[in-house]
N, C-alpha and C positions, 0 to 999 in steps of 0.2 A: 514397625519394620523399617529396614533401610535397604539400600541397594547392596547387591553382592559384589565381591571383587570382579566377577565376570562382567557385571553391568558397567563398572567403571572402565574396564578394558575396552568394551564395545564403544562407549562414549569417546574415550581418548583416541581410539583408532579412527573413529569417524572424523573427529576434528582434525587430526593430522592428515588424513587422506584427502579431505575436501580442501584443506589449505594447500597441500602439495599439488593437487589437481588444478586448482585455480592459478597457482604460481607458475605452473608449466606453460601457460599461455604467454608468459613474458617474452619468450623467444620470438613471438610474432609481432611484438609491439615496436615498430620502427618509427612511425610517424603518429601525429595526433589523430589522423584519420583512422589508423588502425586502433589506437588506444581508446577512442571515443565511439567509433562506428563500425569496427571490425572490417573496414573496407567494403561495407554493405554486401556481405556474402552470406548472411544467415537465411536459411530456407524457411518457408512459411510455417512448417510444423514446429520448428524450434522457436519461432516467434510466438506461436500459440502457447507452448509449454512455459517459456520464460515469463510471459505475461501472467499466466495462471500462478506460477510460483512467486512472482513479484507481488501480485495482489493478495496472496495468501501469506499469512504470518502467524506467529504464535497467538496473536489476537484472534485469528480464525481458529487455530487448533484448540485453544482452551476457552476462548470467549464465546464461540458459536454453540458448543455443547452446553455451556452455562446458560445460554438463552433458553434452550428447550428444557433443561433441568429445572430452571426456576419459573418457566412460563409456558411458551408454545413455539410454533414454527413461523410466527409472523415475520421473522427476519427475511423469509423468502420473498416477500413482497418487494423488498429493496433489490433483491437479486433479479427480479423481473425487469425492473428499471435499468439494471446494468446491461442486460442484453439489448434493449432498445437503444440505449445510449451508445453502444459500440457500433451499431449500424449507422447512427447519425455521425459519429466520428469518421467512419469510413467514407461518408458522402461529403462532409463539410471540410474536414481538415487534412486528411491523408494526401489527397491529390496536391494540395498546396505545398506540403512538406517535401514532396518529391520533384518540385519545380525549382531546380537550383541545387547548390551544394551547401546545405545547412548542417551545422553541427548541433544547434540547440533550437528548441521550439520558439524561443524568444527572438531569434534573428528574424523570424517571420513578422513580428511586430515592428522590428526596426525598419524593415522594408516598407511596411504599410504606413506606419505613423511617424517613426523617428525615435530618437534616443530616450526621451523621458518615459514614454510608455513602456518601452522595452526594459529599461533599467528598473522601473517600479515592479514590473512583473517578475523579473529575475530575482530581485531582493525578496519579494514575497515567497517565491519558491524556496530560496535558500533558508529562510527563517522557518517556514512551516514544515519543510522536510526535516530540518534538524530536530524540531520538536516531535513530530509524528514518528520518525524512525528511532529517535531516542526512546520513546515510549514502547515501540516494538521491541527494542533490545532489552529494556527493563522487563517486559512481559516474559521473554524467554528466560532471563536470569531468575525471575521470580519462580518459575516452574522448576528450574534446575535446583534452585536453593531449597525448595520444599522437599524434593526427593533425595537430595544429597546432604542436606544440613550445612552446606557451605554458605557463608554470608553472601547476600545478593551482590554487594559491591565487588567482591572478588570474582564472582561469576561474570559480571558485566565486563570486567577488565579482560578476562580470558577470552570470552566470546568476541569482544570488540577488537582485541589484538589479532585474532584469526581473521576476522572480517577485513581489517585494515591491510594486513599483509597480502592476502591473495588479491584484493581489489587493486591495491597500489601496484603490485607486480604485473598482474595479468590483464588489467584494463577491463573494458566492457566484454571482451571475449570470455574472460574468466567468469564474469558475472552471469552472462547468458548461458554458457554451457554448464556451469555448476547448478544454475537454476533448473536446467533440463533434468539433470541427475537427481537433484533434491526433490523435485516434484514427485517423482516415483517413490522416493524414500519416505516422504511424509504421508503419501496416500497409502503405501503399504503399512505404515505405522498405524494409521487410522483404521484400516481394515483389520489389523491384528487386535486392536482394542475392541472393535465390534465383535469379533469372534470370541475373544476372551470373556466379554460380558455375556454373550448368549450362552456360553458354556457354564456360567455361574448363576444365571437367573433361573430359579425353579419354574419350569414350564416353558422356558426358552422364548422363542419369537411370539408364540401365542400369548404369553403373559405380557410381553412388551406391548403388543397390540391392545390387549385388554386394558392395561394401566393407562396407556396413552389416550385411548378413547374416553375412558371414565374421567380422567382428569383434564381433558381438553388440550393435551399437549400436542396433538396432531393438527390443531387449528392453524390455518394459514391466513385466511382473509379477515381483515378488520376494516369495516367500512366507516369507521368513526371519522368525523370531520375535526376532531380535536387536534390542533396543531402542536400541543405539548406532548403528544404520543409519538415516539420515534418510528414505530413500525405499524403504519396503516397502509391501505391500498394506495391512497393518494400521495402520501409521503414517499411510498416505495416507488411508484411510477414517475411522479414529477421530480421528487427529490433524487431518486436513483438515476434518472436520466441526466439531470443536471450534474450530479456528482461524477458520473462516468465521463460526461463531456469534458469536465474539468481535469480529472485525473488522467484519463487515457487520451484526451485530445489536446491538452495544453501543458500539463505537468511534464517537465523534462525527464523525470524519473521513468515514466512509461513511454513517452514519446521517443526517448533515446532508443528503446527496443525497436520501435516501429521504423525509425530512421536507419537501423542496421539491416533491414530486410533487403532482399535483392531488387524489389520493385514495389510500387504502390499497391499493385494487385496482391502480391504475396503478403504485404503488411496487413491489408484489409482482411484477407482470408484468415490469417492467423488470429487477428484481433477478434473477429466475429465468432469463430469457433471457440475461442477461449471463454466467451461468455457462457456458452452452454456447459462447458466443463466446470467452470466455477459454480454454476447453479447446481450441477450434480454433486459436487463435493460439499456444498452447503447442506444439501439434503442428507448426505452421509453424516456430517458432523452433528446436525440437529437430531438425527435418529440416535446417534451415540448419546446425546444428552437425555433423550427419553429412556434409553437403556440404563443410563446411570441412575435416573430417578427410580426406575423399576427395581434395579439391583439394591439400592439403599432402602427401599421399602421393606425388603426381606432381611437386610443386614445393616441396621441403622448405624450412623456414625456415632463414635464415642462422645464427641462434643460438637456443638454447632459450628457451622462454617463461619469464618470471619468475612468471607466474600465468596460468591458463587463461582468465581474464576478458579478457585482452588479444588473443585470437585474432581476434575479429571486427573490432576497430578496426585491427589490423595489416593485415587483408585490405582494408579500405576504403581506407586511405591508400596502400597499395602497388599495388593492382590497379584502382582506379576513378579516373576522371578526367572532364574536360570538364563539370564542374558536378555530376556524379552523386555524387561523394564529399561535396560540400557538402550536397546534398540528403539523403544518408544521415545526416550529422551533424545536420542540422536535424530529421530524424525521431527521432534519439536524444534530442535536446533536447525534442521534442514528447512523448516518452514520459516525460520527467522532470518537465516543468512542469505537474503537477497538484497544486498546493500544498495543504497542510493548514492554512495560516495563518488563513484565515477561520474554519474550524471551531475552531481554538484560541482565536481572538479571541471567538467566540461563547461558548465555555466560560468564558473569563476574565470576560466581562461578565455573563453570565446566572447563573453559578454562584459567582462570587466578588465582583465589583464591586458589583452591585446588592444582594445579600443582606447584605454585610458592610461596604461602604464608603459607598455613597450610594444607599439604597433609593428615594429620591424623585427621582432624576435624570431630567430631561426628555429628549426625543428628541434634541435637539441635543447635549446632554452625552454621551448614550449613543453617538451616532454618532462623536463626537470620540474618546472612549475606545476604541471599537471599532477605529478606524483606528490609534490609537497602539499598541494591543495587537497588531495585525497586523504593524506594523513591528518591534515589540520581539521577537516570536516569530520573525520572519524573521531578525533579527540572531543570535538564539540558534542557529537552524539553520545559518546561515553559519559560526558558530564551531565547531559539531559537524563540519561538512563539512571545514573546514580541519584539525581535529584527526584526522579519520579517515584522513589520509594515512599515519599510522603503524600502521594496523590490518593484521594479518597474515592473518586468515582470509578465506575467500571472501566477497565483498561480498553475494552472494545469501543465503548462510547467515546472515551477520551481521545483515542487515536483517530477516529473518524471525525470528531468534532474539530480537532486541530486542523485537519486537512480542509474541512468545509468552511472554516472561519474566513479565510482570505482568498480562497480559490475562486469564489464567485466573481470578484472584481477582475481577476485575470481572464476567466471564461468570458465575461462581458466584453473585454477588450478584443478577444479573438473573434467573437460573434460579430462585433461591430466591424472589424477588419474584413470579415468574409462577406457579410450581408448588407452593410451600410456604406457604400462608396462615398457618400457625401460627408461623412463624419471625419473631422480632422483630429490631429494629435492633441490639440488643446481640449477639444470636446471630450475625447476619450479619457484623457488624464483627469479631467474634472469628474467624469462619471466614475472612474476607479476610486478617486478620493472619496466621493459620496458613498460608494458601495462599502468601503472600509469603515467609514463613520457609522453608517446604518448598521453594519454587522457588529461593530463594537457595542452599539446601543442594544442590539438584540441579545448579544452575548451576556451583557451585564444586567440588563433591566427586564428581561422577559424570561419566560419558561418555554419558549418555542423550541421544539426538538431539533437536534443537530441535523437531521435528515432534510430540513428545509433551508439550511444555511446557504448552500451554494446557489440554490434557486433565488433566494431573496437577494443575495449579493450581486448576482449576474443581472437580474431584472432591474435592480436599482441602478447599476452601472449603465446599462443600455438606455434606460429612460432618461437619466440626467444628461447623458451624452447627446441623445437625440434632441432633447429640449434645448441644450446649449447650441446645437447645430442650427436649429430653427430660429433661435434668437439672434444669431450672428447677422450683422448687417450685410445686405447684399452688396457685392462689388459694384463700384461705380462704373457706369457705362460711358465710354469715351465718346 
Protein backbone atom coordinates (compact mmCIF):
# COMPACT_ATOMS: atom_id res chain seq x y z
CA UNK A 1 0.00 0.00 0.00
CA UNK A 2 0.97 3.65 -0.33
CA UNK A 3 -0.27 6.96 0.96
CA UNK A 4 -3.47 8.39 -0.45
CA UNK A 5 -3.70 11.84 -2.07
CA UNK A 6 -5.39 13.06 1.13
CA UNK A 7 -2.37 11.92 3.16
CA UNK A 8 -0.04 13.93 0.93
CA UNK A 9 -2.28 16.99 1.30
CA UNK A 10 -2.14 16.67 5.11
CA UNK A 11 1.67 16.39 5.11
CA UNK A 12 2.08 19.30 2.68
CA UNK A 13 -0.30 21.53 4.61
CA UNK A 14 1.51 20.80 7.86
CA UNK A 15 4.94 21.68 6.41
CA UNK A 16 3.61 24.92 4.93
CA UNK A 17 1.77 25.84 8.13
CA UNK A 18 4.67 25.22 10.50
CA UNK A 19 7.09 27.09 8.21
CA UNK A 20 4.71 30.05 7.99
CA UNK A 21 4.09 30.01 11.75
CA UNK A 22 7.82 30.02 12.52
CA UNK A 23 8.52 32.73 9.95
CA UNK A 24 5.79 34.91 11.50
CA UNK A 25 8.11 35.61 14.45
CA UNK A 26 10.53 37.47 12.16
CA UNK A 27 8.67 40.70 12.94
CA UNK A 28 9.88 40.54 16.55
CA UNK A 29 13.58 39.98 15.78
CA UNK A 30 15.19 43.41 16.07
CA UNK A 31 18.37 42.61 18.03
CA UNK A 32 20.51 39.55 18.71
CA UNK A 33 19.01 39.42 22.21
CA UNK A 34 15.60 38.94 20.58
CA UNK A 35 16.98 36.55 17.96
CA UNK A 36 18.86 34.31 20.41
CA UNK A 37 17.02 34.74 23.75
CA UNK A 38 13.50 36.07 22.94
CA UNK A 39 14.27 38.95 25.32
CA UNK A 40 13.93 36.40 28.15
CA UNK A 41 10.14 36.47 28.08
CA UNK A 42 9.24 32.74 27.86
CA UNK A 43 7.03 31.38 30.70
CA UNK A 44 7.97 28.21 32.59
CA UNK A 45 5.32 26.01 30.94
CA UNK A 46 6.59 26.90 27.47
CA UNK A 47 10.14 26.17 28.65
CA UNK A 48 8.90 22.76 29.78
CA UNK A 49 7.18 21.97 26.47
CA UNK A 50 10.05 23.20 24.29
CA UNK A 51 12.54 21.06 26.25
CA UNK A 52 10.30 18.00 25.83
CA UNK A 53 9.96 18.67 22.10
CA UNK A 54 13.67 19.41 21.73
CA UNK A 55 14.62 16.20 23.51
CA UNK A 56 12.12 14.22 21.43
CA UNK A 57 12.92 13.51 17.82
CA UNK A 58 12.17 10.94 15.18
CA UNK A 59 14.81 8.89 16.98
CA UNK A 60 12.26 8.75 19.80
CA UNK A 61 9.20 8.31 17.61
CA UNK A 62 10.51 5.28 15.71
CA UNK A 63 13.54 4.23 17.78
CA UNK A 64 11.85 3.78 21.17
CA UNK A 65 9.01 1.55 19.88
CA UNK A 66 11.67 -0.49 18.08
CA UNK A 67 13.39 -1.06 21.44
CA UNK A 68 10.29 -2.72 22.91
CA UNK A 69 9.35 -4.46 19.65
CA UNK A 70 12.72 -6.20 19.55
CA UNK A 71 13.42 -6.43 23.30
CA UNK A 72 11.83 -4.87 26.38
CA UNK A 73 11.38 -1.61 28.30
CA UNK A 74 14.88 -1.43 29.76
CA UNK A 75 15.28 2.00 28.11
CA UNK A 76 13.22 3.46 30.97
CA UNK A 77 16.21 3.00 33.28
CA UNK A 78 17.96 5.73 31.31
CA UNK A 79 14.90 7.97 31.64
CA UNK A 80 15.12 7.59 35.44
CA UNK A 81 18.58 9.09 35.30
CA UNK A 82 17.23 11.91 33.14
CA UNK A 83 14.94 13.08 35.96
CA UNK A 84 17.70 13.05 38.60
CA UNK A 85 20.03 14.85 36.21
CA UNK A 86 17.53 17.67 35.70
CA UNK A 87 17.36 18.32 39.43
CA UNK A 88 21.15 18.55 39.58
CA UNK A 89 21.23 20.95 36.60
CA UNK A 90 18.76 23.19 38.45
CA UNK A 91 21.03 23.24 41.49
CA UNK A 92 24.48 23.40 39.90
CA UNK A 93 24.19 25.37 36.67
CA UNK A 94 20.98 27.38 36.23
CA UNK A 95 21.72 29.92 39.02
CA UNK A 96 25.10 30.67 37.41
CA UNK A 97 23.52 31.20 33.97
CA UNK A 98 21.24 33.90 35.32
CA UNK A 99 24.05 35.88 36.94
CA UNK A 100 24.85 38.29 34.15
CA UNK A 101 23.84 38.75 30.52
CA UNK A 102 24.94 35.50 28.86
CA UNK A 103 24.07 34.54 25.29
CA UNK A 104 25.67 31.08 25.35
CA UNK A 105 26.59 28.53 28.01
CA UNK A 106 30.25 28.70 26.96
CA UNK A 107 30.55 32.34 28.01
CA UNK A 108 30.38 30.99 31.57
CA UNK A 109 33.59 29.04 30.90
CA UNK A 110 35.17 32.20 29.49
CA UNK A 111 34.48 34.03 32.76
CA UNK A 112 35.77 31.21 34.93
CA UNK A 113 38.76 29.93 32.96
CA UNK A 114 39.52 31.98 29.86
CA UNK A 115 39.54 31.71 26.10
CA UNK A 116 41.07 28.28 25.43
CA UNK A 117 38.60 26.26 27.52
CA UNK A 118 35.63 28.22 26.18
CA UNK A 119 36.76 27.83 22.58
CA UNK A 120 37.36 24.08 22.87
CA UNK A 121 33.93 23.56 24.46
CA UNK A 122 32.23 25.62 21.74
CA UNK A 123 34.02 23.74 18.95
CA UNK A 124 32.96 20.41 20.47
CA UNK A 125 29.36 21.62 20.58
CA UNK A 126 29.33 22.73 16.95
CA UNK A 127 30.82 19.47 15.70
CA UNK A 128 28.78 17.05 17.79
CA UNK A 129 25.52 18.94 17.23
CA UNK A 130 26.07 18.94 13.47
CA UNK A 131 26.54 15.17 13.51
CA UNK A 132 23.77 14.31 16.00
CA UNK A 133 21.14 16.56 14.43
CA UNK A 134 22.11 15.47 10.95
CA UNK A 135 21.32 11.93 12.09
CA UNK A 136 18.00 13.16 13.52
CA UNK A 137 17.13 14.72 10.16
CA UNK A 138 18.09 11.53 8.31
CA UNK A 139 15.87 9.47 10.61
CA UNK A 140 12.87 11.60 9.74
CA UNK A 141 13.68 11.42 6.05
CA UNK A 142 14.05 7.64 6.30
CA UNK A 143 10.55 7.29 7.76
CA UNK A 144 8.97 9.54 5.17
CA UNK A 145 10.87 7.79 2.37
CA UNK A 146 9.49 4.43 3.52
CA UNK A 147 5.88 5.62 3.48
CA UNK A 148 6.04 7.82 0.36
CA UNK A 149 8.62 5.98 -1.76
CA UNK A 150 10.37 9.32 -2.34
CA UNK A 151 14.19 9.00 -2.25
CA UNK A 152 15.70 9.82 1.14
CA UNK A 153 17.96 12.53 -0.28
CA UNK A 154 15.02 14.53 -1.65
CA UNK A 155 13.12 14.21 1.61
CA UNK A 156 16.17 15.48 3.50
CA UNK A 157 16.36 18.52 1.21
CA UNK A 158 12.66 19.40 1.62
CA UNK A 159 12.63 18.99 5.41
CA UNK A 160 15.97 20.76 5.78
CA UNK A 161 14.82 23.70 3.67
CA UNK A 162 11.69 24.17 5.82
CA UNK A 163 13.80 23.96 8.98
CA UNK A 164 16.33 26.49 7.71
CA UNK A 165 13.70 28.98 6.51
CA UNK A 166 11.66 29.30 9.69
CA UNK A 167 14.70 29.18 12.00
CA UNK A 168 16.60 31.78 9.98
CA UNK A 169 13.62 34.12 9.84
CA UNK A 170 12.02 33.66 13.25
CA UNK A 171 15.04 33.01 15.48
CA UNK A 172 14.73 31.18 18.79
CA UNK A 173 11.16 32.48 19.27
CA UNK A 174 10.13 30.51 16.21
CA UNK A 175 11.93 27.43 17.49
CA UNK A 176 10.44 27.57 20.99
CA UNK A 177 6.83 28.29 20.04
CA UNK A 178 6.77 25.85 17.14
CA UNK A 179 8.16 23.30 19.62
CA UNK A 180 5.18 23.96 21.90
CA UNK A 181 2.75 23.33 19.03
CA UNK A 182 4.64 20.33 17.68
CA UNK A 183 4.81 18.56 21.04
CA UNK A 184 1.03 18.27 21.07
CA UNK A 185 1.00 17.21 17.41
CA UNK A 186 3.39 14.29 17.84
CA UNK A 187 1.82 13.13 21.12
CA UNK A 188 -1.57 13.14 19.38
CA UNK A 189 0.03 11.16 16.56
CA UNK A 190 1.43 8.59 19.00
CA UNK A 191 -1.95 8.29 20.72
CA UNK A 192 -3.62 7.76 17.34
CA UNK A 193 -1.21 4.92 16.55
CA UNK A 194 -1.91 3.30 19.93
CA UNK A 195 -5.69 3.45 19.37
CA UNK A 196 -5.33 2.09 15.82
CA UNK A 197 -3.23 -0.82 17.08
CA UNK A 198 -5.67 -1.70 19.86
CA UNK A 199 -8.52 -1.75 17.35
CA UNK A 200 -6.61 -4.18 15.11
CA UNK A 201 -5.17 -6.60 17.71
CA UNK A 202 -7.51 -9.56 18.37
CA UNK A 203 -8.34 -9.38 22.06
CA UNK A 204 -7.24 -5.74 22.36
CA UNK A 205 -5.44 -4.61 25.49
CA UNK A 206 -5.79 -7.98 27.23
CA UNK A 207 -3.85 -9.60 24.37
CA UNK A 208 -1.16 -6.92 24.55
CA UNK A 209 -0.72 -7.57 28.29
CA UNK A 210 -0.60 -11.32 27.75
CA UNK A 211 1.96 -11.15 24.93
CA UNK A 212 4.07 -8.58 26.76
CA UNK A 213 4.24 -10.67 29.93
CA UNK A 214 4.90 -13.96 28.15
CA UNK A 215 7.74 -12.54 26.06
CA UNK A 216 9.26 -10.36 28.80
CA UNK A 217 8.67 -7.14 26.90
CA UNK A 218 7.38 -5.32 29.97
CA UNK A 219 10.65 -5.92 31.83
CA UNK A 220 12.28 -2.66 32.97
CA UNK A 221 15.06 -3.41 35.45
CA UNK A 222 18.33 -5.01 34.43
CA UNK A 223 20.79 -5.32 37.33
CA UNK A 224 23.64 -6.56 35.15
CA UNK A 225 27.10 -5.07 35.77
CA UNK A 226 28.07 -5.63 32.13
CA UNK A 227 29.28 -2.25 30.82
CA UNK A 228 28.76 -3.38 27.21
CA UNK A 229 24.99 -3.36 27.76
CA UNK A 230 23.46 0.05 27.06
CA UNK A 231 20.35 -0.24 29.20
CA UNK A 232 21.04 -1.47 32.73
CA UNK A 233 20.03 0.11 36.02
CA UNK A 234 23.57 1.36 36.67
CA UNK A 235 24.10 2.67 33.15
CA UNK A 236 20.68 4.29 33.34
CA UNK A 237 21.17 6.03 36.67
CA UNK A 238 24.85 6.97 36.44
CA UNK A 239 25.04 7.35 32.68
CA UNK A 240 21.63 8.99 32.42
CA UNK A 241 22.48 11.57 35.08
CA UNK A 242 25.81 12.38 33.40
CA UNK A 243 24.20 12.60 29.95
CA UNK A 244 21.50 14.97 31.24
CA UNK A 245 24.03 17.15 33.05
CA UNK A 246 25.87 17.45 29.73
CA UNK A 247 22.93 17.96 27.37
CA UNK A 248 20.66 20.05 29.59
CA UNK A 249 23.29 21.76 31.71
CA UNK A 250 26.11 22.59 29.30
CA UNK A 251 24.98 22.03 25.69
CA UNK A 252 23.94 25.34 24.13
CA UNK A 253 21.10 23.62 22.24
CA UNK A 254 19.10 23.13 25.45
CA UNK A 255 20.74 25.78 27.62
CA UNK A 256 19.52 28.38 25.13
CA UNK A 257 15.95 27.38 26.01
CA UNK A 258 16.70 27.84 29.71
CA UNK A 259 18.33 31.23 29.10
CA UNK A 260 15.13 32.37 27.37
CA UNK A 261 13.08 31.93 30.57
CA UNK A 262 11.87 34.86 32.62
CA UNK A 263 13.97 33.85 35.62
CA UNK A 264 16.17 31.09 37.03
CA UNK A 265 13.23 29.82 39.06
CA UNK A 266 10.98 29.49 36.02
CA UNK A 267 13.77 27.80 34.05
CA UNK A 268 14.24 25.24 36.84
CA UNK A 269 10.52 24.60 37.16
CA UNK A 270 10.11 23.99 33.44
CA UNK A 271 13.23 21.81 33.26
CA UNK A 272 12.29 19.49 36.15
CA UNK A 273 8.69 19.06 35.02
CA UNK A 274 9.90 18.19 31.53
CA UNK A 275 11.70 15.16 32.96
CA UNK A 276 8.45 13.59 34.16
CA UNK A 277 6.68 14.34 30.87
CA UNK A 278 9.56 12.79 28.91
CA UNK A 279 9.40 9.69 31.12
CA UNK A 280 5.64 9.38 30.52
CA UNK A 281 6.00 9.70 26.77
CA UNK A 282 8.77 7.08 26.74
CA UNK A 283 6.32 4.74 28.46
CA UNK A 284 3.77 5.48 25.72
CA UNK A 285 6.25 4.84 22.90
CA UNK A 286 7.49 1.61 24.51
CA UNK A 287 3.93 0.35 24.94
CA UNK A 288 3.38 1.08 21.25
CA UNK A 289 6.39 -1.15 20.56
CA UNK A 290 4.80 -4.02 22.53
CA UNK A 291 1.53 -3.42 20.67
CA UNK A 292 3.35 -3.64 17.33
CA UNK A 293 4.87 -6.95 18.38
CA UNK A 294 1.47 -8.31 19.41
CA UNK A 295 -0.11 -7.09 16.18
CA UNK A 296 2.46 -8.75 13.94
CA UNK A 297 2.15 -12.02 15.84
CA UNK A 298 -1.35 -12.20 14.34
CA UNK A 299 -0.51 -10.55 11.01
CA UNK A 300 3.10 -11.53 10.18
CA UNK A 301 5.20 -9.32 7.92
CA UNK A 302 5.51 -10.43 4.31
CA UNK A 303 9.31 -10.18 4.54
CA UNK A 304 11.86 -9.77 7.35
CA UNK A 305 12.74 -6.29 8.56
CA UNK A 306 16.04 -4.83 7.37
CA UNK A 307 16.16 -2.94 10.69
CA UNK A 308 13.82 -2.73 13.67
CA UNK A 309 13.48 1.05 13.19
CA UNK A 310 11.27 0.36 10.15
CA UNK A 311 8.46 -1.42 12.03
CA UNK A 312 6.39 1.65 12.93
CA UNK A 313 6.61 3.28 9.46
CA UNK A 314 5.58 -0.05 7.88
CA UNK A 315 2.52 -0.23 10.13
CA UNK A 316 1.55 3.35 9.31
CA UNK A 317 1.72 2.94 5.54
CA UNK A 318 0.12 -0.52 5.41
CA UNK A 319 -2.62 -0.21 8.02
CA UNK A 320 -3.70 3.44 8.23
CA UNK A 321 -5.62 5.44 5.66
CA UNK A 322 -8.09 8.29 5.05
CA UNK A 323 -5.65 11.00 6.03
CA UNK A 324 -4.61 9.36 9.30
CA UNK A 325 -1.35 8.08 7.82
CA UNK A 326 -0.62 11.61 6.61
CA UNK A 327 -1.30 12.96 10.10
CA UNK A 328 1.09 10.38 11.61
CA UNK A 329 3.80 11.36 9.14
CA UNK A 330 3.18 15.01 10.05
CA UNK A 331 3.55 14.02 13.72
CA UNK A 332 6.88 12.35 12.93
CA UNK A 333 7.97 15.52 11.16
CA UNK A 334 6.85 17.51 14.22
CA UNK A 335 9.09 15.38 16.43
CA UNK A 336 12.03 16.12 14.15
CA UNK A 337 11.71 19.83 13.46
CA UNK A 338 13.20 21.20 16.68
CA UNK A 339 16.37 22.52 15.12
CA UNK A 340 19.64 23.43 16.82
CA UNK A 341 20.53 25.93 14.08
CA UNK A 342 19.76 29.04 16.12
CA UNK A 343 21.80 27.76 19.07
CA UNK A 344 24.70 27.00 16.73
CA UNK A 345 24.41 30.48 15.20
CA UNK A 346 24.46 32.01 18.70
CA UNK A 347 27.66 30.14 19.50
CA UNK A 348 29.21 31.12 16.17
CA UNK A 349 28.47 34.81 16.68
CA UNK A 350 29.01 35.17 20.44
CA UNK A 351 31.96 32.81 20.88
CA UNK A 352 33.83 33.26 17.59
CA UNK A 353 32.71 36.13 15.35
CA UNK A 354 32.54 38.89 17.97
CA UNK A 355 35.69 37.95 19.93
CA UNK A 356 37.95 37.14 16.97
CA UNK A 357 36.57 38.64 13.76
CA UNK A 358 34.63 41.84 14.41
CA UNK A 359 34.42 42.90 18.09
CA UNK A 360 32.82 46.22 17.19
CA UNK A 361 30.03 44.85 14.99
CA UNK A 362 26.76 46.79 15.28
CA UNK A 363 23.38 45.10 15.70
CA UNK A 364 22.57 45.14 11.99
CA UNK A 365 25.84 43.36 11.20
CA UNK A 366 25.37 40.86 14.02
CA UNK A 367 21.85 40.02 12.82
CA UNK A 368 23.07 39.54 9.25
CA UNK A 369 25.91 37.25 10.35
CA UNK A 370 23.55 35.35 12.67
CA UNK A 371 21.18 34.55 9.81
CA UNK A 372 24.07 33.60 7.54
CA UNK A 373 25.41 31.26 10.23
CA UNK A 374 21.95 29.69 10.62
CA UNK A 375 21.82 28.88 6.91
CA UNK A 376 25.41 27.61 6.86
CA UNK A 377 24.90 25.19 9.76
CA UNK A 378 21.64 24.07 8.17
CA UNK A 379 23.54 23.09 5.03
CA UNK A 380 26.09 21.20 7.14
CA UNK A 381 23.32 19.21 8.82
CA UNK A 382 21.77 18.48 5.43
CA UNK A 383 25.10 17.04 4.27
CA UNK A 384 25.37 14.86 7.41
CA UNK A 385 21.80 13.62 6.91
CA UNK A 386 22.49 12.61 3.32
CA UNK A 387 25.71 10.82 4.33
CA UNK A 388 23.92 8.99 7.20
CA UNK A 389 22.15 6.77 4.66
CA UNK A 390 25.16 4.50 4.76
CA UNK A 391 25.16 4.14 8.56
CA UNK A 392 24.64 0.55 9.75
CA UNK A 393 23.95 0.88 13.49
CA UNK A 394 20.64 1.73 15.18
CA UNK A 395 19.76 5.37 14.56
CA UNK A 396 18.75 5.81 18.22
CA UNK A 397 22.06 4.45 19.52
CA UNK A 398 24.05 6.39 16.92
CA UNK A 399 22.41 9.70 17.77
CA UNK A 400 22.97 9.29 21.51
CA UNK A 401 26.53 7.97 21.02
CA UNK A 402 27.58 11.03 19.01
CA UNK A 403 26.34 13.33 21.77
CA UNK A 404 28.06 11.26 24.46
CA UNK A 405 31.43 10.99 22.75
CA UNK A 406 32.77 14.48 23.45
CA UNK A 407 30.17 15.89 25.86
CA UNK A 408 31.93 14.39 28.87
CA UNK A 409 34.94 16.66 28.45
CA UNK A 410 32.70 19.73 28.33
CA UNK A 411 30.68 18.58 31.35
CA UNK A 412 33.94 18.02 33.23
CA UNK A 413 34.97 21.62 32.54
CA UNK A 414 31.65 22.97 33.84
CA UNK A 415 31.82 20.81 36.97
CA UNK A 416 35.37 22.00 37.65
CA UNK A 417 34.33 25.59 37.14
CA UNK A 418 31.46 25.19 39.59
CA UNK A 419 32.94 22.90 42.26
CA UNK A 420 36.74 23.29 42.10
CA UNK A 421 37.78 26.93 42.59
CA UNK A 422 41.52 26.10 42.74
CA UNK A 423 41.64 24.56 39.25
CA UNK A 424 43.06 26.87 36.57
CA UNK A 425 42.53 27.23 32.83
CA UNK A 426 45.66 25.20 32.08
CA UNK A 427 44.55 22.36 34.35
CA UNK A 428 41.07 22.28 32.84
CA UNK A 429 42.29 22.35 29.25
CA UNK A 430 44.65 19.45 30.03
CA UNK A 431 41.76 17.55 31.60
CA UNK A 432 39.53 18.13 28.57
CA UNK A 433 42.26 16.99 26.19
CA UNK A 434 42.76 13.84 28.27
CA UNK A 435 39.01 13.23 28.33
CA UNK A 436 38.83 13.41 24.54
CA UNK A 437 41.82 11.09 24.15
CA UNK A 438 40.35 8.53 26.54
CA UNK A 439 36.96 8.69 24.84
CA UNK A 440 38.58 8.18 21.44
CA UNK A 441 40.23 5.03 22.80
CA UNK A 442 36.93 3.87 24.33
CA UNK A 443 35.08 4.56 21.07
CA UNK A 444 37.51 2.63 18.85
CA UNK A 445 39.00 -0.07 21.05
CA UNK A 446 36.28 -1.21 23.46
CA UNK A 447 32.69 -2.43 23.42
CA UNK A 448 31.62 -0.18 26.32
CA UNK A 449 28.03 0.99 25.81
CA UNK A 450 27.40 4.59 24.77
CA UNK A 451 25.41 5.22 27.97
CA UNK A 452 28.71 5.30 29.87
CA UNK A 453 30.48 7.72 27.52
CA UNK A 454 29.66 11.03 29.20
CA UNK A 455 30.45 9.67 32.66
CA UNK A 456 33.83 8.31 31.54
CA UNK A 457 34.74 11.52 29.72
CA UNK A 458 33.72 13.83 32.56
CA UNK A 459 35.41 11.77 35.28
CA UNK A 460 38.63 11.61 33.25
CA UNK A 461 38.54 15.37 32.65
CA UNK A 462 38.01 16.15 36.33
CA UNK A 463 40.65 13.70 37.60
CA UNK A 464 43.39 14.88 35.23
CA UNK A 465 42.60 18.54 35.94
CA UNK A 466 42.72 17.96 39.69
CA UNK A 467 45.99 16.01 39.43
CA UNK A 468 47.46 18.82 37.31
CA UNK A 469 46.30 21.35 39.87
CA UNK A 470 47.93 19.45 42.75
CA UNK A 471 51.16 18.97 40.79
CA UNK A 472 51.50 22.68 40.06
CA UNK A 473 54.32 24.30 42.07
CA UNK A 474 53.14 26.44 44.95
CA UNK A 475 53.63 30.19 44.42
CA UNK A 476 56.78 31.61 45.97
CA UNK A 477 56.37 33.42 49.26
CA UNK A 478 57.81 36.91 49.24
